[in-house]
N, C-alpha and C positions, 0 to 999 in steps of 0.2 A: 205060461203066458203065450198068448197068440202072437205070432210074428208081427201082425198088423198093429198090436197094442204098443210095441216098442217105439214106434215112430209116430204115435198119436200126439197131436198138438193139444197142449193144455188149454182149457177154456179160460175166458177172462175172469170168471168167478173164482176158478181155482188159483189164478195168479194173484188176485186181490187178497185172497184169504191168507197169503203168506206175509202180508204187511201188518205190522203191529199198529193198530189204529190209536193207541194211546202213547205214541212216541213223544208227542209234544208235551205231555204231562211229566215226563221223566226229567230229572235234573241232569245238567251237563256243564262241565267246566268252561267250555267255550261260550255257552249261553250266559253264564255268570259273569265272565270277563266282559262280554259285550254290553251287558246291562250296566256294569260299573263304569266302563269307559264312556258310555253314552251320558251317564249322569255326571261324571267328572267334566266332560266337555261342556255340557250345558252350564254347570256351575262355574267353570272358568270363564266362559263367555259372559255370563251375568256379572261376575266379579270384575272382569276387564272393563266392561261398560260402566259399572259403578265407579271404578277408580278414575276413569276418564272424566266422569261427571263431577267427582269430588275434587280431584287434584289434576287438572289437565296438563300443568306444566311438567311435573315429574312423570306423568303418564306417558308423554311423548318423547322425553329427553333421556338419553342413556346415562347422563351425568351432568355435573355442573360445568358450565363453560369457563374458559380461562378468564382471568381477571380483566384482560384488555377487552373482552366481549361481554362483561357482566351487565353492561347497560342495556343490552338487547336480549337478555336471557328470557324475558317473557314476551318477546316479539319474534316468533319463529320465522315469520316470513321476511324478516330483515336479512336472513341468510339463506333460507330454504325456499325452493319452488315446490308447491304442492305436487305430489305424485311424480316427482323427478328425483332420481338417485343423485346424491351429492358427490359420489366418487365415480371415476370412469372405469373401474375394474369390476363392475357388476354387469350382469347380462342384460339388464334393462337400460343401461346407459347408451346414449347415441351422441353424435356430434352436436345435435341441437340441445340436448339436456346439459351437456358439458359446457357449452357456450352460455347457456342461461345461468348455470351455477357460477361460472367464473365471472360473469358480469356482476353478480351480487358482491363478490369479493373485491373486484376491481373498482367498484364504486368508492371504496375507501382506500384500498391498497393499490396504488398505481406503481407497478414495478416494470422495469425494463426486461427485455428478453434476455435469456441467458447468453446466447451466442448467435451471431448472424448466420453461422453455418449449421445450426441445429435443424433437424428434420421436424417440421411442424406437426407431422402426423404422430410423432413419438413423444410429444410434450404432454405430460399428464395434466390433469385438472388441479386446481389449487388444493382441494380437499384430499387429493390422493397423497400429498406430502404433509400437509398441515391439518392434522386431525384434531378436532376440538372435542368438547364434552369429556375431558379427562381430568377435571378438577380445576380449582381456582389457581393453583400454583403451577399448572402445566405450562411449559415453554413451547409455543407453537412453532418456533423457529428451530428447535432442537429435533430435527428429523432423523430418521434412522439411516444408517450408512447404505442400506440397500436402495434408497431413493437416488443415491449418487452413483453407486457402482452398477446399477442396472444399465447405465450407458457407458460409464468410464471403464468398465471391465473390458469393453471392446469398443472404444470410442470411435475408431475409424469407420465402423459400420453404422454409426448413429449420427453422422454429420455429412453435410454436403461436401463432395470432393472439392478440395481447394486447389488442386493442381500441384501440390508440393512434390518436388522431385524425390524426396526421401522422407521416411517417417521421422517425426521429431518427438521430443519428450512429452509434448502436449497430447500426442495420440497414442502413447504407450499404454498398455493395460494397467489400470490402477484399481486394486481391490481392497487395500487397507493401508494404513500409515506405518510403514517400517522401511528398513533399508533395502528390502528386496521387491516390495510391491508398490513403491511410491517413487517417482522420479526425484532427482536432485533439484534443489531450488534454482529455477532458471534465472531468477533475478540476480543471483550471486555468481553467475558464470563469468562475468567480466565487469570490471570497474568502468562505468561510463564517464567518470569524472575526468576533467582536464587540468586538475590542480596538481602541481608538483609538491607533494607533501608526504612526509614520512612520519608515521606515528612513533616508530621506534626511536628515531633520532630526537624527536621532541620530548620523549619521555625518559631520555638519558639525563642523569643528574648534571646540572650545570649547563645543559644544552650544548655540550661539546660535540661538534660534528666532525672533528678530524684531529690531526696531529698538532705539534707545537706551533706551526705557522698559522694556524687558524685563530679565530677569536678566542680570547681567554674565557674560562668558565664564568658563567653568569651567576651572580648572587642576588638575593632579594634586595639588597641595598642599591643595586643598579636600576631598579624599577622605579617608575613614578609612584607617588604617594598613593594614588587611588588603586593602581595595580598591585602595589605591595600589600595594601589592606585586604584585597580580594584573594590573593594567591598565597600569602604567608600562612602556613599552618599554625595552629594553636601550639604555643610553647617553643616555636622555632625562633632562632635568632636571625637578624637581618643579614648577618655575614654568611649564613649557610647558602649552599648551592641551591639554585632553583630546581625544584623537583615537581614537574607537572604530573597530573593524574587525569583520569578520564573526566572527573568532575570539573577540571579547570576549564574545559571548553564545551563539554557536552552537558548542558544544563536543561533542567526540566522546569515546567511552569511553576511548580510548587517551591522551587528553590530561588526564584528571582525576587529582587526587591520590588515593592509595590509600584515604583515609578518607572520600571523598566518597560520599554515598548519595543516589540520586535515585529518586523515585517515577515509574515508567514504566507505560505501558499495555501490554497483552498484545501489541499490534501491534508495538511497538518491541522488546519482549523477544524475540519470535519472529524478529526480523530478525537478520541477520549483524552481528557487531561492526563498527562503523565505517560501516555502510551509511547510517544517518541520524543527524542531529544529535540530541542529547538535549534533552528539554524545557527551555525557559527557566524559571529559578527566580527568583521575585521577590526572595527573600532574597539570592541570589548576584549577580544581574544588574541588578536595578532599585533595590533599597533604597539603594544608594550615592548615587543622585541623587534618587530619588523616595521620600522618607520619608512617613509617614502621620501627621502631627500632627492632633490632634482639637480644638485650640484655636488661634486666631490668635496669632501672635507667641510661640508656645511650641514651639520646635523640639525640645525635649527631652521633651515629653509626646506619645508616639507610641502609636498603636493597632496591635495585631497585624494582619497581612494575612490575608485569607481567611475572616473571620468572617461568619456568616449574620446575618440581621436580629436575631434574639433574642440571639445572641452579642454583637453590637455594642451592643445596649441594656444588657445586663448589664455589659459592660466600662465603658460611659460612665456608668452609674448609680454603679458603684463609684468611678470617677474623680470624679464630681460630689460624692459623699458625702465623699470624702477631701479635696476641694479647696475646699469651702465654708468661709465664715468660722466658722460654728458647729461644723462638722465632724460626723463620725459619732458621736462620743461624746455630743454634745448630743442627737442624735436617739435614741440608745439610752437615754439617761437619761430622756427625756421619754416614750418609748413602750416598753413591755416587749418584749424581743426575741421571746418566744414566748408570746403571750396564749392563754388557754384558748379552745377553740372557742366556748363559750357566752358569752364576754365580748367586748365590743368594745373596742379600744384607746382610751385616753382622747384626747380632742381638745381642745386648748387653742389660744388665739391664737398662742402662741409656736411650737407644733408646726406649725400651718398656715403660719405665716410661714416656718419652716424648710423645710417641704415646697415651698412656692412658690419659694423661693430655689433649691432643688435642681432643681426642674422647669425653671426658667428656664435654669439652667446646662446641663441636659441638652438642652433644645431648641436652645440655641445650638450645642452640640457636634454635635448631629445635623445641623443645617443646614450647618455648616462641613464636617463629615465627608462629607456627601453631595457637596458641591462638590469635595472632594479626590478622592474616588473617581471622580467623573464626568469628571475630566481624562483618565483612561485607559480607563474602563469605561463601558458602558451600564448605567444604573441604572433600576430600576423600583420602584413602590410595593409594599409588603408589609405587610399588616395582621397584627399579632401580639397575642396576649392578654397582659395585664400584670396582676400582682397582687403585693402585698407592703406593707411598711410605708410606702413612698413613696406608695402609692395609698390609704392608709387602712386597712390591715390586711385585713379580709375582703372589701372591695369589689373585684370583678373587672370589668375593662373592657378595651378594646382600643385600640391606638394604630397609626397609620399610619407605618411606618418605610420602609425601602427595602432592597432586596437587589441584589446584583450577579449576574446570570445567568452561566453558564459562558461563557468567552471563545470557545470553539469553534475555537481555532486548531489545525489538523490537525498531528499528529505526523508523519504520512506523507501527502504530497500525492498522489502517483501511486498511487492505491489499486488500480488495475486493471493495474498493470505492476510489474515488478521493476526496482529501481534501487539503486545503491550508489555512495556517494561515494569508496570506496576506489580503484577504478581511475581515478577522475577527479581525484585529488589533484594531478596535475601541471598542471592547468589553472587559470587565474586565475578567481576567483569571479565577477569582472565579466563573464566570457564568457557565463554563463547567468543571472546576477542583476544585469544592468546597471541595471534600474529601481530597485534599492535604493540606488544611489549618487546623491548630490546633484549638482546642477549647480554650477558654480564661481561663480555670481553671487549676491549677497545678495538680489536681487529674487526669485529663485526661492523663497527661504524665505518672503518676504512673500506671494507668490502662493499658496503652499501653506497658509499660516496662514489666508488668506482663504477657503480651501476651494473654489477655482475648479476646475471639472472639467477634466480633461486635464493637470493638473499632474503632473510626475514624482514628486511627493512625496505624492500622494493616499494616504490610509490604506487605501482599499478596493481598491487595485491589487494584483494578484498579482505578486509579485516573482520569479517563476520563469519562465524562458523555456520555450517550448513545443516543438512538433514540429520547427520549423525549426532550432533549435539542435542537435537530435539528428541530423538528416539530413546535417548538415555532415560528420559522421564516420561515422555508421552508414549507409553507402551503398556502392555499387560503387566501386572505386578508379578515380580519374580526375583530371582537371585542370579548374580553373575558367577563366574567360575571361582571367584574368591569368597563367595558367600555374602557379598554386599548386596543389599536390596536395590533393585532397579525397577523402573516403571511405576505404574500405579496412577499416573495422571491421565486424565481423559485424552483420548487420541482418536475420537470419531471425526468424521469429515467436517462437520459444522463447528468444531472447536476452533478451526483456523480459517475455514472457507465459507463464503456465501454462495448464493446461486444467482439471484436476479442481478442482471447487469455485470456479470463476471465476478461478483463478490464485492468485498468492502472497498477495494481500490481498483482503479482502471490501470492496467499495465502501460508502460511507456510504449508508444507506437500503436496504440489502440484507437487513434483518431478516426480511422475509417470505420471501426466498429461502432464508435459513438455516433458517427454521422449516419450509419446505416440504421441505428435505432431511433433516429429522428430527434436526438437530443439537442442538436445545434446545427447551424449552417456549416457547410464544408469549409468555408473561408473564414470562419469565426476564430476567435482566440483559442489557443491551445493551452490546456492546463498542465 
């Protein structure tokens, strides 16, 4: 071969002759797959369009809507905006699409904001938590825990800084309900009540509060007929010692007689029947043993319960006028009942003597009554204006009496959670309220009467068990060290908590929160 032939460039004819001109006629796996996939795509597109024409409802819906939305199942635009994603976690969603979708929900569901310190930019859309099209029996309010723990696992970084000096239980990380990852119940940290009352002392047989110098044990025969019928257990004799139980004072709506009428707060009225015990009534539960005499050694001279300072004075003045030796008739005869404004009522030594006698009786009744009220209540001084015939007609002056502030005993203790006694009726009350039961020794009563701290009968102790009593059942199913089954009851967040408006109840001291939500005027009545 010539050297020049080694580097000779092939002609175009020679290059073309290397290609197999029948390549397109040969079979190839890639060509077969392409043909089948093209045909399948065309067939699926035709079938999809045919399905939409025959059954448009199921064609566009991933499943049946919940029963509460069944009315609008065939009206998609009642909840959906065309070409707008319903959730805010898709890449097509924007602030405008989220606002449009939430407006659809809020047309029927007007809910308060969760918290005034929440970051508005981190609040998800309605459908991000409440997913529909999961069947008729789906509970739209039963959201997954991740919708709550997404913020509460690090709540401090998901809320506006409130200026708190130290972190509180509200801002601690919460990831699940157990003793390590959920704070203790804040509502049970302290008893806000101002009532001097001891459950243990009242649940002692015979209501014996002390030693031999105290009142003798009480029997059912000592009670009035109506109270005896209500408190006497079946098969017990009237001579038996009175033994109160939880049901003696803590009654539920289902256990009341038809003609019983109770004054309840809006908090209790809004709760489900049987969820909480009804308020304790003095007339029904206390008056049987704790009468209100206003004179020593006069058990039949009683003062009504619940009077303010002026009401107590009016009542005791009337009682003093009727109970003095001279009586009201003597005072009326000595002093005209309605003197003219320009005239002063006559003053005589007899009238002044009579007024002094009535004032002395009134002062004794006031002192005694204050001691009677102070056995169960905290009392404080109250200055009230007084005027009338007892004060010399036109002379106006003031007197220092006393008033009983509100007891402050909560109708609902767990204000930040949902609770109901109805599903817990099968449990013994002692399981959650063990601190309300007295010890079996008489020395316990003496220690409690002395007011020693740490006594199981202290008045300021909260008699409701906390988180630990709940986690015994509301936890994953398992066995304890002794092999006893524990847990198994639902323990997800929404089992006890709500979201909108801070949940089922507004906590005490949340007036500013409610005002910030626009629910009422800042000077309006507090619930």
